[in-house]
N, C-alpha and C positions, 0 to 999 in steps of 0.2 A: 542518616538517610540522605539520599541524593535524588533530585528530581530528574525524571527522564524528559528529555527535550520534546517539545511538541505535544506534551501531555500534562495531566495533573498527577500522574503516577509518581510515587516515591518508593525507591528501592534501597535495600540495605547495601552497604559497601561491597559485599560479596554475595553471590547467589549460590544456590545448590543445583548442580547438574544431576539429573535423575536417571540418565541413560543406563548406567551400570546396574541399576536396581532391577532391570528387566532383561538385559541382553549384553553380549559382547565380552563381559569380564568373568566368565565362569558361572558357577551355580548361584541362583538367587533365592531369596527368602522374603516373601511379601510381608510377613509379620515384622521381621527385623527392619525392613525398609520403612514401614509405617512408623516404627519407633524412632528411626533416624530423622524422618521428616518432622515428627513432633518435637524432637529435641532441638532440631535446627530452628524451628519456628519459635520455640520458647526462648532460644538463645538470641533471637533478634533477626534471624534471616527471614525475609518475606518474599524473596525473589526466587521462583522455582522454574526450572527449565526442563522441558520435555520435547517430544516430537512424535508424530504419528507412526514413524517407522521403527521406533524403539520397542522391540518386542512385538511388532505388528499390532500396535494399539494397546498392548498390555500396560505400558508405562503410563499412558494417559489415564487408563482405567484405575491404576494404582494411585496416581495423584488425585483422581476423582474421589476415591475413598477417603483420602486424607482431607480434601476440601469439604466433603460432606460432614465429616466429624467436627469440623470447625466452621460450620455454615454461618454462624453469627459473626464470625471474624473474617468472612470472605473478602470484605472491602479492604482489609489490611494486607491482603496478599496480592502479589503481582505474578500472574501465571503466563509464561511464555511457551508456545509450542510452534511446530513447524510443519510445512508441507513440501512436497516436491520429489522426495525419494521413494521410488516404487521398487520393492524387492519381493522375491518369492520367499516364503517362510523358511527360516534356517539357512538362508543363502546371503552372502555378503555382496555379490554382484547385483548391480542395480541399474535402473533406467530413471530418467528425470522427466517429470511432467509439470509444465508451467502453464498449461492451457487454461483459459478462463473457466471452462466447465469443471475441470479437475480441481482447480483452486476452490471453487464454491462447494463442490461435493466433499472435498477434504475438510473444509472448514466446518461444515455441518456435522461430519462424522466426529471431528475432534470435540466440538461442543457437546455432543451426546456422550462421548466417553468420559469427558471431564466433568460432566454434570453441571455445567455452568451456562449462563445465558449470553456471556460476552467474553471473548478472549482478550486479555490485556495487551499482549504483544505477540503478533503473528508473523513469523519469519518465512520467507522463501528459503528453504533449506539448501537447495542447490539450483543452479541456473541451467535451463534448457536453452542453448544458444539460438535455436531456430525461432524462439519467441522473443521479440524485442522487449527489453526490460521496461520500456515505456508502457507496453501493454500490460505487463505484470503489475506494475505500479498502479495503473489505472483501475485494474480489477480490485486490488487491495484497497485503494481509496474508496471505491464503491462500497466495499464491505464495511468500512468505517462509517460511511454515510448511512448505511442500513442498520448500524448498531450491532453487527455481528462481532466486530473487533474494535478495540479502543485505539490501537496503533499497530504499525507494522515495521518490519525491517528485512534485512537480507543476510544470508550467511555465506561466507567465502566468495564475495564478489570483489571485483577490482575497483580501484579508485575512480576510474573513468566511468564505469557502470553506475557507481553511486552518484556521481555528478548528474548523469542522465536521469536517474530516478528522482533525485531531489528537484529537478526542473519540472517534474510532473506533479508531485505532491510531497508533503513533509515526511521524511524518513526518520524514525525514532532511533533505531539501533542497527548496528552491523555486528554480527557475531562471526568471529574467525579464530582459528587456533593461534594462540600467542603465549609464549613462555620464554624462559631463558634460552631454551634450545630450539625454539621456533620463532624466529625474529622477522619473518617476511613482512608483516604489517608495517614495520618501521620504514620500509622503502618508500611508501607513499600513502597507504591507506589510513594510517593513524593521523597523519597531518590533514588529510582530506576530511576525515570525520570531525576533527576539531574545528576546521574552517566552516563546515556546514552545520555545526552544532548537533552532531549525531553521536550518541553514546556508542562506545566500542566495548563489546562484551567478549571477553577472552575465555574461550573454552580450552580444556586440557592445560590449565595453567601450571600443572605439576608434571607435564610431559608424560601423561598417562601413567603416572606413579614412578617413572624412571628417576625423576629428580629427588624423590624421597629416599633413594638408596635402599628401598625395601622391595625391589622387583627382581625376580629371577625367572627368565624365560623357560629355563629347564624344568621348573616346578609348576608351571602354569597348566591348568586343565586344557584339554584339546579344544574346547569350545571358547577359549579366550582368544579374541581376534588379534591381540597384541603379539602372539606367536608369529604372525605373518608380517609384522612391521619391519621394514628393511633396517631401521636403526637398532633393532634389537636382535639382529642376526649376525653370526659369523664375525669377521674381522671388524665390521662397523661397530658391533656391540662391544668388543674388546677395547677398541679405541675410545668409544664413548665412556666406558667404565673408568678409564684413566682420568678423563675430564671430571667425571662424577666424584672421584676420590679427592681431587683438588677442591671441589665445591664442598664436599662433606667436611674436609679439614677446616675450610674457611668458616662454615656455619658453626662448627664446634668452637672455634676461637671467638666467635661473636656470641656464643652461649644461646643459640637458638637452633631449632630443628631445621632440616633442609626445607621442609614444606613451608615453614613459617617465613623463611628468608625468600623463597621463590615467590610466594604470594605478596610479601611486603614489597618486593622489587616492582611488581606490577602496580600495587596500590600507590606507591610513592613516586613512581616515574612519570605517570600520566594521570591527571585529575579526571579525565573523561573515560578511563578504563575501569570496567567492572569485571573482576574474575569470577567465574563460576566453577567451583571445584566439585568433584563427585566423591562420595565415600559411602561405604556400608558399615562403617565401624565408628562407634561412639568416641573412642579415644582419638581417632584421627579428626573427627569433627571438632572436638574441643581444641585440639592442637592447631588446626587450621584457623579457627576463629581468633586465636591469639595474634595472628599476623597483623590484624588491624591496629594493634597497639604498638607495633614496632616502627620506630622512626629511623629509617636508614639515612645516613648522611649522603651528601652529594658524592663524596669520595667513595663510599661503599657501593653506591649504585654504579659509578664508573668502573670500579674494580670488577663487579659482576658483569657489566657490559663487555669488558675486555676478556674476561675468562671465557665467556660463552660467545665469543665472536663467531658469526655464522660459518666462517671457513674452518672452524675447529670441529664442527659437528659432522659426523660421518653417517651417510645413509639418508634416504628419502623419508619423509614423515608418513607416507601412505604407500601401500602396494598399488599396483596399476589400477585395480577396480575402484579404489578409494578416491582417485582423482576425478572421477566422473562428476561433471557439473561444477567443478571448482574453477574459478577464474583466477589466473595467476598474473595476467598482464596489468 
């Protein structure tokens, strides 16, 4: 277990991202998802990540069912959820809302759906540039004082914005996409988090399953949003497949699965990074959990760094609509 800065919360080395249990990755099955949540909890994962926009509240309600089943063990769990992305049902296009009134109403709605009295970690999911980050931070700090949330963080913000937020109140975590083939946080955000004692939570640590070598865009259902990712289309996909083949050969030579090595790289490279992977399959859950037992050498980490040098990756990580509210500076 590791302690989240600015709090008394202790989280497992890896967390479970619950988004795919409600939306974006094809058909879902609540009963199956609840079984995965239970298996993860019994295996030692206590850090669960959701958001109000995942399935338009469905994901929080699903997690709420799980929490209710383990009501006596609630204190052993760390529940993270998010606000800020506003979408029409069944649409990917979104707008961002960081106004104080919206934050408060979103918090109350999340508490109700989750069936809890206090959110452990509350993220601003995306930034509305018209609202100063100092104002957003002040509102979140008020929610801490009122007992609605224990701590707060931001998702996909810049290092500069993080510094501004930390000048107002303690920020516990930053969540951004980070994996072997999404290395942008290495430019400045990771170092800033370390300097400010802010945990970095890495989402999509397996490249939305691309790094597992078990992803075929041609066989995806129509409601799988990955079909629209530039990296998984046309010439970009073919080029990235060549890179993936080299990675798969390397993992095989090290006698570990692709997923295990991709997660171990995150776990061993930075002490203040916590990956959150998503899965709806028991065998993948067990496979991923083994990553924490793999001790990559400095030479192996460097080899992976060089293999996945950013200039080797083809295509953007999001379609145009997905960049809304993401700070890249």
